[in-house]
PAKOLDO-347426 format. One line per 10 residues: their letters; for each residue x, y, z of N, C-alpha, C. Coordinates in Angstrom, 1 decimal. Layout:
% residues N
a) X Y Z X Y Z X Y Z | ...
//
This chain:
% residues 272
xxxxxxxxxx) -24.5 -26.7 91.6 -25.1 -25.5 90.9 -24.8 -25.6 89.4 | -25.9 -25.6 88.6 -25.7 -25.8 87.2 -25.8 -24.4 86.5 | -24.8 -24.1 85.8 -24.7 -22.8 85.1 -25.5 -22.9 83.8 | -26.5 -22.1 83.7 -27.4 -22.1 82.5 -27.3 -20.8 81.7 | -26.8 -20.9 80.5 -26.7 -19.7 79.6 -28.1 -19.1 79.3 | -29.1 -20.0 79.2 -30.5 -19.5 78.9 -31.0 -18.6 80.0 | -30.7 -18.9 81.3 -31.1 -18.0 82.3 -30.5 -16.6 82.2 | -29.2 -16.5 81.8 -28.6 -15.2 81.7 -29.2 -14.5 80.5 | -29.4 -15.2 79.4 -30.0 -14.6 78.2 -31.4 -14.0 78.5 | -32.2 -14.8 79.3 -33.5 -14.3 79.6 -33.5 -13.1 80.5
xxxxxxxxxx) -32.5 -13.0 81.4 -32.4 -11.9 82.3 -31.9 -10.7 81.6 | -31.2 -10.8 80.5 -30.6 -9.7 79.8 -31.5 -9.3 78.6 | -32.6 -10.0 78.3 -33.4 -9.7 77.2 -33.9 -8.3 77.1 | -34.5 -7.7 78.2 -35.0 -6.4 78.2 -33.8 -5.4 77.9 | -32.7 -5.6 78.5 -31.6 -4.7 78.2 -31.1 -4.8 76.8 | -31.1 -6.0 76.3 -30.6 -6.2 74.9 -31.6 -5.5 73.9 | -32.9 -5.6 74.3 -33.9 -4.9 73.4 -33.7 -3.4 73.4 | -33.4 -2.8 74.5 -33.1 -1.4 74.6 -31.8 -1.0 73.8 | -30.8 -1.9 74.0 -29.6 -1.6 73.3 -29.7 -1.7 71.7 | -30.6 -2.7 71.3 -30.8 -2.8 69.9 -31.6 -1.6 69.3
xxxxxxxxxx) -32.6 -1.1 70.1 -33.3 0.1 69.7 -32.4 1.3 69.7 | -31.5 1.4 70.7 -30.6 2.5 70.7 -29.7 2.5 69.5 | -29.2 1.3 69.2 -28.3 1.2 68.0 -29.0 1.6 66.7 | -30.2 1.1 66.6 -31.0 1.5 65.4 -31.2 3.0 65.3 | -31.5 3.6 66.4 -31.7 5.1 66.3 -30.4 5.8 66.1 | -29.3 5.3 66.7 -28.0 6.0 66.4 -27.7 5.8 64.9 | -27.9 4.7 64.4 -27.7 4.5 62.9 -28.5 5.4 62.1 | -29.7 5.6 62.4 -30.6 6.6 61.7 -30.0 8.0 61.8 | -29.5 8.3 63.0 -29.0 9.7 63.2 -27.7 9.8 62.3 | -26.9 8.8 62.3 -25.6 8.9 61.5 -26.0 9.0 60.0
xxxxxxxxxx) -27.0 8.2 59.6 -27.3 8.3 58.1 -27.9 9.6 57.8 | -28.7 10.2 58.6 -29.3 11.5 58.3 -28.1 12.6 58.3 | -27.2 12.5 59.3 -26.1 13.4 59.3 -25.2 13.3 58.0 | -25.0 12.1 57.6 -24.2 11.9 56.4 -24.9 12.5 55.1 | -26.2 12.2 55.0 -27.0 12.7 53.9 -27.0 14.3 54.0 | -27.2 14.8 55.2 -27.2 16.3 55.3 -25.9 16.8 55.0 | -24.8 16.1 55.3 -23.4 16.6 55.0 -23.2 16.6 53.5 | -23.7 15.6 52.8 -23.5 15.5 51.4 -24.2 16.7 50.7 | -25.4 16.9 51.2 -26.2 18.0 50.6 -25.6 19.4 50.9 | -25.1 19.5 52.1 -24.5 20.8 52.5 -23.2 21.1 51.8
xxxxxxxxxx) -22.4 20.0 51.6 -21.1 20.1 51.0 -21.3 20.6 49.5 | -22.4 20.3 48.9 -22.6 20.8 47.5 -22.8 22.3 47.5 | -23.3 22.8 48.7 -23.5 24.3 48.8 -22.6 24.9 49.8 | -21.5 24.3 50.1 -20.6 24.8 51.1 -20.1 26.2 50.8 | -19.9 26.5 49.6 -19.4 27.8 49.2 -20.4 28.9 49.5 | -21.7 28.6 49.2 -22.8 29.5 49.5 -23.0 29.7 51.0 | -22.9 28.5 51.7 -23.1 28.6 53.2 -22.0 29.4 53.8 | -20.8 29.2 53.3 -19.7 30.0 53.9 -19.8 31.5 53.5 | -20.3 31.7 52.3 -20.6 33.1 51.9 -21.6 33.8 52.8 | -22.6 33.0 53.3 -23.6 33.5 54.3 -22.9 33.8 55.6
xxxxxxxxxx) -22.0 33.0 56.0 -21.3 33.2 57.3 -20.3 34.3 57.2 | -19.9 34.7 56.0 -18.9 35.7 55.9 -19.5 37.1 55.8 | -20.9 37.2 55.6 -21.5 38.5 55.5 -21.3 39.5 56.6 | -21.3 39.0 57.9 -21.0 40.0 59.0 -19.6 40.6 58.9 | -18.7 39.8 58.4 -17.3 40.4 58.3 -17.3 41.3 57.1 | -18.0 41.0 56.0 -18.0 41.8 54.8 -18.6 43.2 55.1 | -19.7 43.2 55.9 -20.3 44.4 56.3 -19.5 45.2 57.2 | -18.6 44.6 58.0 -17.7 45.3 59.0 -16.6 46.0 58.2 | -16.1 45.5 57.1 -15.1 46.1 56.3 -15.6 47.3 55.6 | -14.8 48.3 55.3 -15.2 49.3 54.3 -15.5 48.7 53.0
xxxxxxxxxx) -16.4 49.3 52.2 -16.9 48.8 51.0 -15.7 48.5 50.0 | -15.6 47.2 49.6 -14.6 46.8 48.6 -13.2 46.6 49.1 | -13.0 46.6 50.5 -11.7 46.5 51.0 -11.4 45.2 51.8 | -12.5 44.5 52.1 -12.3 43.3 52.9 -11.8 42.1 52.0 | -11.0 41.2 52.7 -10.5 40.0 52.0 -10.3 38.9 53.0 | -10.4 37.7 52.6 -10.0 36.5 53.4 -8.8 35.8 52.7 | -7.9 35.3 53.4 -6.7 34.6 52.9 -6.6 33.2 53.5 | -5.9 32.4 52.8 -5.5 31.1 53.4 -4.0 30.8 53.0 | -3.3 30.4 54.0 -1.8 30.3 53.9 -1.4 28.8 53.7 | -2.3 27.9 53.7 -2.0 26.5 53.4 -2.9 26.1 52.2
xxxxxxxxxx) -2.3 25.3 51.4 -3.0 24.9 50.1 -4.3 24.2 50.4 | -4.3 23.3 51.4 -5.5 22.5 51.7 -6.4 23.2 52.7 | -6.1 24.4 53.1 -7.0 25.0 54.2 -8.4 25.3 53.6 | -8.5 25.9 52.4 -9.8 26.2 51.9 -10.7 25.0 51.7 | -10.1 23.9 51.3 -10.9 22.7 51.2 -11.5 22.2 52.5 | -10.6 22.2 53.6 -11.1 21.7 54.9 -12.0 22.7 55.5 | -11.9 24.0 55.1 -12.9 24.9 55.6 -14.3 24.6 55.1 | -14.4 24.2 53.8 -15.7 23.8 53.2 -16.2 22.5 53.9 | -15.3 21.6 54.2 -15.7 20.4 54.9 -16.3 20.7 56.3 | -15.6 21.6 57.0 -16.1 22.0 58.3 -17.5 22.8 58.2
xxxxxxxxxx) -17.6 23.6 57.2 -18.8 24.4 57.0 -20.0 23.4 56.7 | -19.7 22.4 55.9 -20.7 21.4 55.6 -21.1 20.6 56.8 | -20.2 20.2 57.7 -20.5 19.5 58.9 -21.3 20.4 59.9 | -20.9 21.6 60.0 -21.6 22.6 60.8 -23.0 22.8 60.4 | -23.2 23.0 59.1 -24.6 23.1 58.6 -25.4 21.9 58.7 | -24.8 20.7 58.5 -25.5 19.4 58.5 -26.0 19.2 59.9 | -25.3 19.6 61.0 -25.7 19.4 62.3 -27.0 20.3 62.6 | -26.9 21.5 62.1 -28.1 22.4 62.2 -29.3 21.9 61.6 | -29.2 21.4 60.3 -30.3 20.8 59.6 -30.9 19.6 60.2 | -30.0 18.7 60.7 -30.5 17.4 61.3 -30.8 17.5 62.7
xxxxxxxxxx) -30.6 18.6 63.4 -30.9 18.7 64.8 -32.3 18.4 65.2 | -33.4 18.8 64.4 -34.7 18.4 64.8 -34.9 16.9 64.7 | -34.3 16.3 63.7 -34.5 14.8 63.7 -33.7 14.1 64.8 | -32.6 14.6 65.2 -31.8 14.0 66.3 -32.6 14.2 67.6 | -33.2 15.3 67.8 -34.1 15.5 69.0 -35.3 14.6 69.0 | -35.9 14.4 67.8 -37.0 13.5 67.7 -36.6 12.1 68.1 | -35.4 11.6 67.6 -35.0 10.3 67.9 -34.7 10.1 69.4 | -34.2 11.2 70.0 -34.0 11.1 71.5 -35.3 11.0 72.2 | -36.3 11.8 71.8 -37.6 11.7 72.4 -38.2 10.4 72.2 | -38.2 9.8 71.0 -38.8 8.6 70.7 -38.2 7.4 71.6
xxxxxxxxxx) -36.9 7.6 71.9 -36.2 6.5 72.7 -36.6 6.6 74.2 | -36.7 7.9 74.7 -36.9 8.1 76.1 -38.4 8.0 76.5 | -39.3 8.5 75.6 -40.7 8.7 76.0 -41.4 7.4 76.4 | -41.2 6.2 75.8 -41.9 5.1 76.3 -41.7 4.7 77.8 | -40.6 5.1 78.4 -40.3 4.8 79.7 -40.8 5.8 80.7 | -41.5 6.8 80.3 -41.9 7.9 81.2 -43.4 7.8 81.6 | -43.7 8.4 82.7 -45.1 8.5 83.1 -45.7 9.6 82.2 | -47.1 9.6 82.2 -47.8 10.6 81.4 -47.4 12.1 81.9 | -47.4 12.3 83.2 -47.0 13.6 83.7 -45.6 13.9 83.4 | -44.7 12.9 83.3 -43.3 13.2 83.0 -43.2 13.6 81.5
xxxxxxxxxx) -44.0 12.9 80.7 -44.0 13.3 79.3 -44.4 14.8 79.1 | -45.5 15.1 79.8 -46.0 16.5 79.7 -45.0 17.5 80.2 | -44.2 17.1 81.2 -43.1 18.0 81.7 -41.9 18.1 80.8 | -41.6 17.0 80.2 -40.4 16.9 79.4 -40.6 17.4 77.9 | -41.8 17.2 77.4 -42.0 17.6 76.0 -41.8 19.1 75.7 | -42.3 20.0 76.6 -42.0 21.5 76.3 -40.5 21.8 76.2 | -39.7 21.1 77.0 -38.3 21.4 77.0 -37.7 20.9 75.7 | -38.2 19.8 75.2 -37.7 19.2 73.9 -38.1 20.2 72.8 | -39.3 20.8 72.8 -39.7 21.7 71.8 -39.0 23.1 71.9 | -38.7 23.5 73.1 -38.0 24.8 73.3 -36.5 24.8 73.0
xxxxxxxxxx) -35.9 23.6 73.1 -34.5 23.5 73.0 -34.0 24.1 71.6 | -34.5 23.6 70.5 -34.1 24.2 69.2 -34.4 25.6 69.1 | -35.6 26.0 69.6 -36.0 27.4 69.5 -35.0 28.3 70.2 | -34.7 28.0 71.4 -33.7 28.9 72.2 -32.3 28.8 71.6 | -31.9 27.6 71.1 -30.6 27.5 70.5 -30.5 28.4 69.2 | -31.5 28.3 68.4 -31.5 29.1 67.2 -31.6 30.6 67.5 | -32.3 30.9 68.6 -32.4 32.3 69.0 -31.1 32.9 69.4 | -30.3 32.1 70.2 -29.0 32.5 70.5 -28.1 32.6 69.3 | -28.2 31.6 68.4 -27.3 31.7 67.2 -27.7 32.9 66.4 | -29.0 33.3 66.3 -29.4 34.4 65.5 -28.9 35.7 66.2
xxxxxxxxxx) -28.9 35.8 67.5 -28.4 37.0 68.2 -26.9 37.1 67.9 | -26.2 36.0 67.9 -24.7 36.0 67.6 -24.5 36.5 66.2 | -25.3 36.0 65.2 -25.0 36.3 63.8 -25.4 37.7 63.4 | -26.6 38.2 63.9 -27.1 39.5 63.4 -26.6 40.6 64.3 | -26.3 40.4 65.5 -26.0 41.6 66.4 -24.5 41.5 66.9 | -24.2 40.4 67.5 -22.9 40.3 68.2 -21.7 40.3 67.3 | -21.8 39.4 66.2 -20.7 39.3 65.3 -20.4 40.6 64.6 | -21.4 41.3 64.0 -21.1 42.6 63.3 -20.5 43.6 64.3 | -21.0 43.7 65.5 -20.5 44.6 66.5 -19.1 44.3 66.8 | -18.8 43.0 67.1 -17.4 42.6 67.5 -16.5 42.8 66.3
xxxxxxxxxx) -16.9 42.5 65.1 -16.0 42.6 64.0 -15.6 44.1 63.7 | -16.6 44.9 63.8 -16.3 46.4 63.7 -15.3 46.8 64.7 | -15.4 46.3 65.9 -14.5 46.7 67.0 -13.1 46.2 66.7 | -13.0 44.9 66.2 -11.7 44.3 65.9 -11.0 45.1 64.7 | -11.8 45.4 63.7 -11.2 46.1 62.6 -10.9 47.6 62.8 | -11.4 48.1 63.9 -11.1 49.5 64.3 -9.6 49.7 64.6 | -8.9 48.6 64.8 -7.4 48.8 65.1 -6.6 48.9 63.9 | -7.2 48.9 62.7 -6.4 49.1 61.5 -6.0 50.5 61.4 | -4.9 50.8 60.7 -4.3 52.1 60.5 -2.8 52.1 60.5 | -2.3 53.2 60.8 -0.8 53.4 60.7 -0.3 53.3 62.2
xxxxxxxxxx) 0.7 52.4 62.4 1.3 52.3 63.7 2.8 52.3 63.5 | 3.5 53.3 64.1 4.9 53.5 64.0 5.4 53.7 62.6 | 4.6 54.3 61.8 4.9 54.5 60.4 4.7 53.4 59.5 | 4.1 52.3 60.0 3.7 51.1 59.2 2.2 50.9 59.1 | 1.8 50.4 58.0 0.4 50.2 57.8 -0.1 48.9 58.5 | -1.0 49.0 59.4 -1.6 47.9 60.2 -2.9 47.5 59.5 | -2.9 46.3 58.9 -4.1 45.8 58.1 -4.5 44.4 58.6 | -5.8 44.3 58.6 -6.4 43.0 59.1 -6.5 42.1 57.8 | -5.9 40.9 57.9 -6.0 39.9 56.9 -6.4 38.6 57.5 | -7.7 38.4 57.8 -8.2 37.2 58.5 -8.0 36.0 57.6
xxxxxxxxxx) -7.6 34.9 58.1 -7.6 33.6 57.4 -8.9 32.9 57.4 | -9.2 32.1 56.4 -10.5 31.4 56.3 -10.7 30.5 57.5 | -9.7 29.7 57.8 -9.8 28.8 58.9 -10.0 29.4 60.3 | -9.3 30.5 60.5 -9.4 31.3 61.8 -10.8 31.9 61.8 | -11.3 32.5 60.7 -12.6 33.1 60.7 -13.7 32.1 61.0 | -13.6 31.0 60.3 -14.7 30.0 60.6 -14.7 29.5 62.0 | -13.5 29.3 62.6 -13.4 28.9 64.0 -14.1 30.0 64.9 | -13.8 31.3 64.6 -14.4 32.3 65.4 -15.9 32.4 65.2 | -16.4 32.2 64.0 -17.9 32.2 63.8 -18.5 31.0 64.5 | -17.9 29.8 64.4 -18.5 28.7 65.2 -18.4 28.9 66.7
xxxxxxxxxx) -17.4 29.5 67.1 -17.3 29.8 68.6 -18.4 30.7 69.0 | -18.7 31.8 68.2 -19.8 32.7 68.5 -21.1 32.0 68.5 | -21.4 31.3 67.5 -22.7 30.7 67.3 -23.0 29.6 68.4 | -22.0 28.7 68.6 -22.2 27.7 69.6 -22.3 28.2 71.0 | -21.4 29.2 71.3 -21.4 29.8 72.6 -22.8 30.4 72.9 | -23.3 31.2 72.0 -24.6 31.9 72.3 -25.8 30.9 72.2 | -25.7 29.9 71.3 -26.8 28.9 71.2 -26.9 28.1 72.4 | -25.8 27.6 72.9 -25.8 26.7 74.0 -26.1 27.5 75.3 | -25.6 28.7 75.4 -25.8 29.5 76.6 -27.3 29.9 76.7 | -28.0 30.0 75.6 -29.4 30.3 75.7 -30.3 29.1 76.2
xxxxxxxxxx) -29.7 28.0 76.4 -30.4 26.9 77.0 -30.4 26.9 78.5 | -29.7 28.0 79.1 -29.6 28.1 80.6 -31.0 28.0 81.2 | -32.0 28.8 80.8 -33.3 28.7 81.5 -33.9 27.3 81.5 | -33.7 26.6 80.4 -34.2 25.2 80.4 -33.6 24.4 81.5 | -32.3 24.5 81.6 -31.5 23.8 82.7 -32.0 24.1 84.0 | -32.2 25.4 84.3 -32.7 25.9 85.6 -34.0 25.3 85.9 | -35.0 25.4 85.0 -36.3 24.9 85.2 -36.3 23.4 85.4 | -35.5 22.7 84.6 -35.4 21.2 84.7 -34.9 20.8 86.1 | -33.9 21.6 86.6 -33.4 21.3 88.0 -34.5 21.5 89.0 | -35.4 22.5 88.8 -36.5 22.7 89.7 -37.6 21.6 89.5
xxxxxxxxxx) -37.9 21.2 88.3 -38.8 20.1 88.1 -38.4 18.8 88.7 | -37.1 18.6 88.6 -36.5 17.4 89.2 -36.5 17.4 90.8 | -36.8 18.6 91.3 -36.8 18.7 92.8 -35.4 18.9 93.4 | -34.4 19.3 92.6 -33.1 19.4 93.1 -32.9 20.8 93.7 | -33.6 21.8 93.2 -33.4 23.2 93.7 -34.8 23.8 93.8 | -35.0 24.7 94.7 -36.2 25.5 94.9 -36.0 26.9 94.4 | -37.1 27.6 94.2 -37.0 29.0 93.7 -36.3 29.9 94.8 | -36.5 29.6 96.0 -35.8 30.4 97.1 -34.3 30.2 97.0 | -33.9 29.0 96.8 -32.5 28.7 96.6 -31.9 29.4 95.4 | -32.6 29.4 94.3 -32.1 30.1 93.1 -32.0 31.6 93.3
xxxxxxxxxx) -33.0 32.1 94.0 -33.0 33.6 94.3 -31.8 33.9 95.2 | -31.6 33.1 96.2 -30.4 33.4 97.1 -29.1 33.2 96.4 | -29.0 32.4 95.4 -27.8 32.1 94.7 -27.6 33.0 93.5 | -28.5 34.0 93.3 -28.5 34.9 92.1 -27.1 35.5 91.9 | -26.6 36.1 93.0 -25.3 36.9 92.8 -24.2 35.9 92.4 | -24.2 34.7 92.9 -23.1 33.8 92.6 -23.3 33.3 91.1 | -24.6 33.1 90.8 -24.8 32.7 89.4 -24.4 33.7 88.4 | -24.6 35.0 88.7 -24.2 36.1 87.8 -22.7 36.1 87.6 | -22.0 35.9 88.8 -20.5 35.8 88.7 -20.1 34.7 87.8 | -20.8 33.5 88.0 -20.4 32.3 87.2 -20.7 32.6 85.7
xxxxxxxxxx) -21.8 33.3 85.4 -22.1 33.6 84.0 -21.1 34.5 83.4 | -20.6 35.5 84.2 -19.6 36.4 83.8 -18.3 35.6 83.4 | -18.0 34.7 84.3 -16.8 33.9 84.0 -17.0 33.0 82.7 | -18.2 32.5 82.6 -18.5 31.7 81.4 -18.4 32.5 80.1 | -19.0 33.7 80.2 -18.9 34.6 79.0 -17.5 35.0 78.7 | -16.6 35.1 79.7 -15.2 35.4 79.4 -14.5 34.3 78.8 | -15.0 33.0 79.1 -14.3 31.8 78.6 -14.7 31.5 77.1 | -16.0 31.5 76.9 -16.5 31.0 75.6 -16.6 32.1 74.5 | -16.3 33.3 74.8 -16.3 34.4 73.8 -14.9 34.9 73.6 | -14.6 35.5 72.5 -13.3 36.1 72.2 -12.9 37.1 73.4
xxxxxxxxxx) -11.6 37.3 73.6 -11.2 38.2 74.7 -11.4 39.7 74.5 | -12.7 40.0 74.3 -13.0 41.5 74.2 -14.3 41.7 75.1 | -14.3 42.9 75.7 -15.4 43.2 76.6 -16.8 43.2 75.9 | -16.8 43.7 74.7 -18.1 43.9 74.0 -18.8 42.5 73.8 | -18.1 41.5 73.3 -18.7 40.2 73.2 -19.1 39.6 74.5 | -18.3 39.8 75.5 -18.6 39.2 76.8 -19.9 39.9 77.4 | -20.0 41.2 77.3 -21.2 41.9 77.8 -22.5 41.5 76.9 | -22.3 41.3 75.6 -23.4 41.0 74.8 -23.9 39.6 75.1 | -23.1 38.7 75.7 -23.5 37.4 76.1 -24.0 37.4 77.6 | -23.4 38.2 78.4 -23.7 38.2 79.8 -25.1 38.8 80.1
xxxxxxxxxx) -25.5 39.9 79.4 -26.8 40.5 79.6 -27.9 39.6 79.2 | -27.9 38.9 78.0 -29.0 38.0 77.8 -29.0 36.8 78.8 | -27.9 36.4 79.2 -27.9 35.3 80.2 -28.6 35.7 81.5 | -28.3 36.9 82.0 -29.0 37.4 83.2 -30.5 37.5 83.0 | -30.9 38.0 81.8 -32.3 38.1 81.5 -33.0 36.7 81.4 | -32.3 35.8 80.8 -32.8 34.4 80.7 -32.9 33.8 82.1 | -32.0 34.0 83.0 -32.0 33.5 84.3 -33.2 34.0 85.1 | -33.4 35.3 84.9 -34.6 35.9 85.6 -35.9 35.4 85.0 | -35.9 35.2 83.7 -37.1 34.6 83.1 -37.4 33.2 83.6 | -36.3 32.4 83.8 -36.5 31.1 84.4 -37.1 31.2 85.8
xxxxxxxxxx) -36.6 32.1 86.6 -37.2 32.3 87.9 -38.7 32.7 87.9 | -39.0 33.5 86.9 -40.4 33.8 86.7 -41.3 32.6 86.3 | -40.8 31.8 85.4 -41.5 30.6 85.1 -41.7 29.7 86.3 | -40.6 29.5 87.1 -40.7 28.7 88.3 -41.7 29.3 89.3 | -41.8 30.6 89.4 -42.8 31.2 90.3 -44.2 30.9 89.8 | -44.5 31.0 88.5 -45.8 30.6 88.0 -46.1 29.2 88.2 | -45.1 28.3 88.1 -45.3 26.9 88.3 -45.6 26.6 89.7 | -44.8 27.2 90.7 -45.1 26.9 92.1 -46.5 27.5 92.5 | -46.8 28.6 91.9 -48.2 29.1 92.2 -49.3 28.2 91.7 | -49.1 27.6 90.5 -50.1 26.7 90.0 -50.2 25.4 90.9
xxxxxxxxxx) -49.0 25.0 91.4 -49.0 23.7 92.2 -49.6 24.0 93.6 | -49.6 25.3 94.0 -50.1 25.6 95.3 -51.6 25.4 95.4 | -52.3 25.5 94.3 -53.8 25.4 94.3 -54.1 23.9 94.6 | -55.1 23.7 95.5 -55.4 22.3 95.9 -56.1 21.6 94.7 | -55.8 20.3 94.6 -56.4 19.5 93.6 -57.8 19.0 94.1 | -58.8 19.2 93.3 -60.2 18.9 93.8 -60.5 17.4 93.5 | -59.9 16.8 92.4 -60.1 15.5 92.1 -58.9 14.6 92.3 | -59.0 13.5 92.9 -57.9 12.6 93.1 -57.4 12.1 91.8 | -56.1 12.0 91.6 -55.5 11.6 90.4 -55.2 10.1 90.5 | -55.5 9.4 89.4 -55.2 8.0 89.3 -53.7 7.7 89.3
xxxxxxxxxx) -53.3 6.6 89.9 -51.9 6.3 89.9 -51.4 5.9 88.5 | -50.3 6.6 88.1 -49.8 6.3 86.8 -48.8 5.1 86.8 | -48.7 4.5 85.7 -47.8 3.4 85.6 -46.9 3.5 84.4 | -45.7 3.1 84.4 -44.8 3.0 83.3 -45.1 1.8 82.5 | -44.8 1.8 81.2 -44.9 0.5 80.4 -44.0 -0.6 81.0 | -44.6 -1.7 81.3 -43.9 -2.8 81.9 -44.0 -2.9 83.4 | -44.6 -1.9 84.0 -44.8 -2.0 85.5 -45.8 -3.1 85.8 | -45.6 -3.8 86.9 -46.5 -4.9 87.4 -47.6 -4.2 88.2 | -48.9 -4.5 87.8 -50.0 -3.9 88.6 -50.0 -4.4 90.0 | -50.5 -3.6 91.0 -50.5 -4.0 92.4 -51.5 -5.1 92.5
xx) -51.2 -6.0 93.4 -52.1 -7.1 93.8 -53.2 -6.7 94.8 | -54.4 -6.9 94.5 -55.5 -6.5 95.4 -55.5 -7.3 96.6
//
């Protein structure tokens, strides 16, 4: 038996082509992230000022302040702010690169099924982030600051640190943004044939308990934030069930015209 390197190279050529394409797209994503980070770092102070507004509104007029106890803390806060903003700005490009890499290997019907999820992902993520910023954070901050006052003859005052506050804001935004992708996950599981609507309906009570546990983990340990996340999650789950119901109803209608067999790029046509 003769060992031929050429045979191995020929057998691995398709895989190598995919790996080269994946590497090129990852490099593009890294370059875009770096450029977005450089641009956002130049405006990091303004971006952080935007993130601070819910806390400023929760404080009495002219009484709020942020502190930092380490000399380098303020600088690294601006770095984190720039990275956080760069991810938001470059997310559409990252999603486009993912789609461009996956789409050539899909059937036409799979593209039609997958494309709406790709388009809805940033919409739902930003909707969750907007809910966290405009409603949940101001409500939670007013609740937290309500504990200020005199305790045992001593003044109890809130002095949030810049690093701690940024971490809390990122926790709120990411938790709500990612959680709002729940209906997409549920519908995708149904499209993949892993679960049916009847199974999802029967599991509703367990799913709600799981969502309550998730809300307790990803949000700060206060009831208000947990409820403000749990209620939208339940509504989104019910909306996913409604979408699945419409989808199953549409599939129940008989097809009048036979559909041609679809092929993926690179498939070998059947021999007559």
